[in-house]
N, C-alpha and C positions, 0 to 999 in steps of 0.2 A: 374100786374107784380110786383114781389117782388124786393126790392132793393138788390143789390148784394154787398157783403162785399169786394170782389176783382173785380176790373174792368180793362179794357184795359188801358194801360199806367201807371198802378201802379208799384211801385218798390217793389219787394218781395224778401224774402229769403227762401230757401228750408230748411225745418226743419227735414226731414227724407228721407232715401233712398240713392241711389248712389251719388247724387249731393248735399248731405247735407252740409249746410254752404255757398253755392254759392248764389250770388245775381243776379237778372236780372229784366228786364222789361216785363210785360205781353203784349203779342202781340195779343192774342185772348182768348175769354172766350166761352166755349161750353155750350150748354143747360144741358148736363149731369153732370155739376159740375167740368169738367176738364178745365185746363188752359194751354195755350202754353206760355212758358217763353223763351225769347231770350237767347240762349247759354246754356240752361238746357235740359237734357234728349235727347241728340243728339245720334243717332244711325247710323250705316253704313247700307245702303240699296243697294242691288245689282239691277241695272237697265239695262233692255234690250235696245239696241238701237232701235229707231223708226225713220226710214228715212222719213216717211210721215210728222212727226212733226219737223224734223231736230234735233232730240234729240240724243246725243251721249250716248253710253252705258258705263258701268263701275260701280265703287263703289262710291255712293254719300252719303254725310252727310245729314241726315234728322232730323228735330226737331219734336219730338212727344209730345202730351199733357201729363200733369202730373196731378194727382188728386188735386183738389183745397184745400183739407184738409191738404195736405203736404206742403203748402206754407203759409207764414205769411207776412202781410204788414210790410214794414220797416218804423219805426218812424224816420224821419229825424233828430230829436233832439238827440236821443240816438244812432242811427245807428243800432239798434237791431230790431228783429221781435216783433210785438206787436199785441194784440188782438183788434178787432174792434167792437164797439157798435154803437147805434144810439141815436140821440138826436134831439129835435125840436129846431131850432135856427131861430128867426125872421119868424116864420110860415113855415119854410122849414125843412124837415127831412134830416139830414146830418149824415155822418159817423164820429165817433170820436174814438180816441185811448183810450183804457181802462186804460192805466197806468197814463196818465196825463190829459185826457179829452180834448186834443187839437183836433180841427177839421182837418180831413184828407184833404190834398191838400190846406190848408189855407196858405197864405203867411205870414210869421212871421214878 
């Protein structure tokens, strides 16, 4: 299994598309390279009522996945999107920000 540049719980910024410039937290990562980001790519979905499940009908808001290449990890130091690379630190492969070499998720 290959290490992923963007993981669940990461803070990301959208770099292209309808929600460009918005920040959010990754809630899920799909195998096809798409990510679900909280508050990003929300669409209106018409839902039929289902009395068997106790589900009301109407127009619901649904969060759809966005392509992983359309988001960037946010560097907490700068507050901007940053590219991610890999480095071996203390015998472990870790993600690092390309701009300053800081380890992703490390406490400063």
